[in-house]
Steps between C-alpha positions, in 0.01 A plus 500: 500500500630841403619685812327813368163325464219629720176316562176614653323280753243413231780405255651266760164338575433458129842339449449272799165370377623464141851360548475320833129419516488351151838443333701387803203316647437300181869410490487370860165322450632334182796352689255335743321315218584144396462596135797715396311645203366763742856633537572489128172662402183398323383647170410867532653531846677833441188684393293336777757563772543865403123535476441361847787710638334818367166366626651463848600867489146585389326290766707642782438861398857549378436541127489874449431702190871573444588130513219416257620778269856363511377152409300644209799702378711183503245341266527805273882472501491126424256563215741758362789252526295233320412749226874512417552839652839579645584614853501871414161482325341319794652745746371796295154340479481480880621856548311670216172312476457370856668793682730277707786687667835450325669297774197273551464449123868407474471248785185348354646476149821349636297237686320394181807505271743327738663185369384571147136541602296351782128471435400356839355837605233451232359214711443679831172673414373210288557260789350746748187539288456123471543455877248782565251341261544159664454647848168651386378156395646276771594728786855495631493154663619302199756766416693393810567170321713692247751557781607131520786582266568640155153423366291636215131572463470226239568240768305651790220241496750212492711657776189556715392139448849374591487701823150375578606137444815544713741438211676829568511717810273797547705820461609694804382861484658812641177699477144449379401636160225714645407829341574822691416839349793704376556864411239634257305171495244613241765619253713190558199268453413675175857473369534135599169416332627676183810279461478287185 
């Protein structure tokens, strides 16, 4: 971590729920399973894991408008990368069209273009939307089953059945996925419902 980095209390809570409450937890839960595939990762696990990590921020009231905007701008930057635009063009797009401050636009563009181009950031909002949609249909109970390891939504019914039949262990949880209102709940709800 950069020694100059400064985090607000909300940033730290958001990071804790996202990184520890989902990513680290699924790593630990996977090691407890007899089937090692949960450590390696099932199909679609990256997009599901990032989706549930953002969902955990949302449920705990730690997904603010700025964080949601950053996630959306990452999608814009990845789209620009995929459209064969170079670093400078993507940077200028963020600054000129989306009014992102120069330093933030540079950091965001660097994140997307690192290593020749990393498109993982395109998955965060897609995964989040799918987890939100699923929670509307099933509630959050079954979503806990996604925390057994590096799982994907495609396999949720099979994973849930394996837990129910005692083939694999129920995941340990650090916190319940229960919804708590956040800042500007009406605006945030509207924006989340608008994600495609």
